[in-house]
C-alpha positions in Angstrom: -60.2 7.9 -31.8 -58.0 7.4 -28.8 -59.9 4.2 -27.8 -59.5 2.9 -31.4 -55.7 3.2 -31.3 -55.4 1.8 -27.8 -55.3 -1.9 -28.8 -52.6 -1.1 -31.4 -50.5 0.8 -28.9 -51.0 -1.9 -26.3 -49.9 -4.6 -28.8 -46.7 -2.7 -29.3 -46.0 -1.3 -25.9 -46.8 -4.3 -23.8 -44.4 -6.7 -25.6 -41.7 -4.0 -25.5 -42.2 -3.6 -21.7 -41.9 -7.4 -21.2 -38.7 -7.3 -23.3 -37.4 -4.4 -21.3 -38.1 -6.1 -18.0 -36.4 -9.3 -19.4 -33.4 -7.2 -20.5 -33.1 -5.7 -17.1 -33.4 -9.1 -15.4 -30.8 -10.5 -17.9 -28.4 -7.6 -17.1 -28.8 -8.1 -13.3 -28.4 -11.9 -13.5 -25.6 -11.6 -16.0 -23.8 -9.1 -13.8 -24.2 -11.3 -10.8 -22.8 -14.3 -12.8 -19.9 -12.3 -14.0 -19.0 -11.2 -10.4 -19.1 -14.8 -9.3 -17.0 -16.0 -12.3 -14.4 -13.2 -11.6 -14.3 -14.0 -7.9 -13.6 -17.7 -8.7 -11.0 -16.8 -11.3 -9.2 -14.4 -8.9 -9.2 -17.0 -6.1 -7.8 -19.6 -8.6 -5.1 -17.3 -9.9 -4.2 -16.2 -6.3 -3.2 -19.8 -5.5 -0.4 -19.7 -8.2 2.8 -17.6 -8.3 1.3 -14.7 -10.2 1.8 -11.2 -8.8 -1.3 -9.3 -7.4 -0.9 -6.7 -10.1 -0.9 -9.2 -12.9 -4.0 -10.8 -11.4 -5.7 -7.4 -11.3 -4.8 -6.9 -15.0 -6.3 -10.3 -16.0 -9.5 -9.8 -13.9 -10.1 -6.4 -15.5 -9.6 -7.6 -19.0 -11.8 -10.7 -18.5 -14.5 -8.7 -16.8 -14.6 -6.1 -19.7 -14.9 -8.9 -22.2 -17.7 -10.7 -20.3 -19.6 -7.4 -20.1 -19.3 -6.8 -23.8 -20.7 -10.3 -24.4 -23.5 -9.6 -22.0 -24.4 -6.4 -23.8 -24.4 -8.2 -27.2 -26.7 -10.9 -25.7 -29.1 -8.3 -24.5 -29.2 -6.6 -27.9 -29.9 -9.9 -29.5 -32.7 -10.4 -27.0 -34.3 -7.2 -28.3 -34.0 -8.5 -31.9 -31.1 -6.2 -32.9 -28.7 -7.7 -35.4 -25.6 -8.3 -33.3 -23.4 -9.0 -36.4 -23.5 -5.3 -37.4 -23.1 -4.3 -33.8 -20.0 -6.5 -33.5 -18.5 -4.9 -36.7 -19.3 -1.4 -35.3 -17.6 -2.4 -32.0 -14.6 -3.8 -33.8 -14.3 -0.5 -35.8 -14.6 1.5 -32.6 -12.0 -0.7 -31.0 -9.6 0.0 -33.9 -10.2 3.8 -33.7 -9.8 3.8 -29.9 -6.6 1.7 -30.2 -5.1 4.1 -32.7 -6.0 7.1 -30.6 -4.8 5.5 -27.4 -1.8 3.7 -28.8 0.5 5.2 -26.2 -1.7 4.3 -23.3 -2.2 0.8 -24.6 1.6 0.5 -25.1 2.1 1.6 -21.5 -0.5 -0.9 -20.4 1.1 -3.8 -22.3 4.5 -2.7 -21.0 3.2 -2.7 -17.4 1.9 -6.3 -17.9 5.3 -7.4 -19.2 7.0 -5.7 -16.3 4.9 -7.7 -13.9 5.4 -11.0 -15.8 9.2 -10.8 -16.4 9.9 -8.9 -13.1 13.1 -7.0 -14.0 12.6 -5.1 -10.8 10.3 -5.0 -7.8 9.0 -2.4 -5.4 11.9 -1.3 -3.1 14.6 -2.0 -5.7 17.1 0.7 -6.5 17.2 1.1 -10.3 18.0 3.3 -13.3 15.2 3.1 -15.8 13.6 5.5 -18.3 16.4 8.1 -17.5 15.5 8.1 -13.8 17.6 6.7 -10.9 16.0 5.9 -7.6 13.9 3.5 -5.5 10.8 1.9 -7.0 7.8 2.9 -4.9 4.9 1.6 -7.0 4.3 -0.3 -10.3 0.9 0.6 -11.7 -1.0 -0.4 -14.9 0.4 2.5 -17.0 3.2 4.1 -15.0 5.9 3.3 -12.4 6.7 5.6 -9.5 10.4 6.1 -8.7 11.7 8.1 -5.7 15.1 9.7 -6.5 17.9 10.4 -4.1 16.6 14.0 -3.8 13.4 12.6 -2.4 11.5 13.5 -5.5 8.8 11.2 -6.9 9.0 10.6 -10.6 6.1 9.1 -12.6 7.6 7.3 -15.5 5.5 5.7 -18.3 5.9 1.9 -18.4 6.4 2.0 -22.2 9.5 4.2 -21.7 10.9 1.9 -19.0 10.3 -1.3 -20.9 11.8 0.0 -24.2 15.0 1.3 -22.6 17.9 -0.3 -20.6 17.0 -1.2 -17.0 19.8 -1.2 -14.4 18.8 -3.0 -11.2 21.3 -2.3 -8.4 19.4 -4.4 -5.9 19.6 -7.7 -7.8 23.0 -8.9 -6.5 23.9 -9.0 -2.8 26.7 -6.3 -3.1 28.0 -3.7 -5.6 31.3 -1.9 -6.1 31.9 1.7 -5.0 34.2 3.4 -7.5 36.3 6.2 -5.9 39.7 7.7 -6.7 42.7 9.2 -4.9 44.7 11.7 -6.9 48.4 11.9 -5.9 51.0 14.4 -6.7 53.9 13.6 -9.1 56.3 13.5 -6.2 54.2 11.1 -4.1 55.4 7.6 -3.0 52.7 5.5 -4.8 53.6 2.2 -3.0 53.3 3.9 0.4 50.0 5.6 -0.5 48.5 2.2 -1.6 49.7 0.5 1.6 48.2 3.2 3.8 44.9 3.3 2.0 44.6 -0.5 2.1 45.1 -0.3 5.9 42.8 2.7 6.3 39.9 1.3 4.3 39.6 -1.6 6.7 38.0 0.8 9.2 35.1 1.7 6.9 32.1 -0.2 8.2 29.5 -2.2 6.2 31.8 -3.5 3.5 31.1 -7.0 2.1 33.2 -9.3 4.2 33.8 -11.8 1.4 35.2 -9.2 -1.1 38.2 -7.1 0.0 38.5 -3.6 -1.3 40.7 -2.8 -4.3 43.3 -0.1 -4.0 45.5 0.0 -7.1 47.3 2.4 -9.4 44.7 3.2 -12.1 46.4 5.7 -14.4 48.7 8.7 -14.8 47.5 12.2 -15.6 48.9 15.7 -15.7 48.8 16.0 -11.9 50.4 12.6 -11.1 49.4 9.0 -10.3 45.7 8.3 -9.8 44.7 5.5 -7.5 41.4 3.5 -7.8 39.9 2.9 -4.4 37.0 0.4 -4.7 35.3 -1.1 -1.6 32.3 -3.5 -2.0 29.1 -3.1 -0.1 25.3 -3.9 -0.1 23.2 -1.4 -1.9 21.5 -0.3 1.4 24.9 1.0 2.6 26.3 2.3 -0.7 26.2 6.0 0.1 27.5 5.5 3.7 30.5 3.5 2.4 30.9 6.1 -0.4 31.2 9.1 1.9 33.2 7.3 4.6 35.7 6.1 2.1 36.1 9.6 0.6 36.7 10.9 4.1 39.2 8.1 4.9 41.2 9.0 1.7 41.4 12.6 2.7 42.3 11.8 6.3 45.0 9.2 5.5 46.7 11.2 2.8 46.6 14.5 4.8 47.8 12.9 8.0 50.7 11.2 6.4 52.0 14.4 4.7 51.1 13.6 1.1 51.3 16.9 -0.9 48.2 18.3 -2.5 48.3 17.6 -6.3 49.4 20.7 -8.2 47.6 21.9 -11.3 50.2 22.2 -14.1 50.7 25.5 -15.7 48.2 26.0 -18.6 45.5 24.1 -16.8 43.9 26.9 -14.8 47.0 28.7 -13.4 48.3 31.9 -14.7 52.0 32.4 -15.5 51.9 36.0 -14.0 
């Protein structure tokens, strides 16, 4: 009985084995061709002005598409109807896209961040509600180190959909500080002394002199705006040195400490 069925089994198994060997050979040869094609594409793109991360995005996408085409070709080699498989693959793609819409949105936002370049690694920015220095721009997230030396991982979709402030774009920025004077203070003398004192603060922009002007009046007295200009790298040094200069100049020259009017924190007793 076994010997009678052997020719039938051989007629089925042997062609299948040949097809299986052919499919394996097709997979190996196809994979080798895909690697060569991706290598050539990467080398071609690297000659242009594209960022390395953008090139990585494109290579991954093209590689995935080519492997899908290879799988469809192998299924066709086995005689499987690839039209129904393609429809199934499209349906699965829609389902996966709906389930991973947030991830895909972050991926697309990451690609746009690399293309439009609103900021680069090393820039000091405010984006996605986080202020700090950009450490890394990945496919789905961006790493930002805050002033407290804390690493924040922010989704690219949140960054790209919100306002981005890049403090490193221009060669200098303004430091906004204030000097509160008492009602009895000589405003003109205070301005002259602060203008002279701020000259000693290092790392200011040499082309843009600091502003020292009367800003407003409040319950305590006149309020002066003290605004030096500096490169982002020296922002906090100029900020703290200017604050220290304001306190030193006003204290050394006998300006009274602004008094809090009654009813604003002081008791009448």
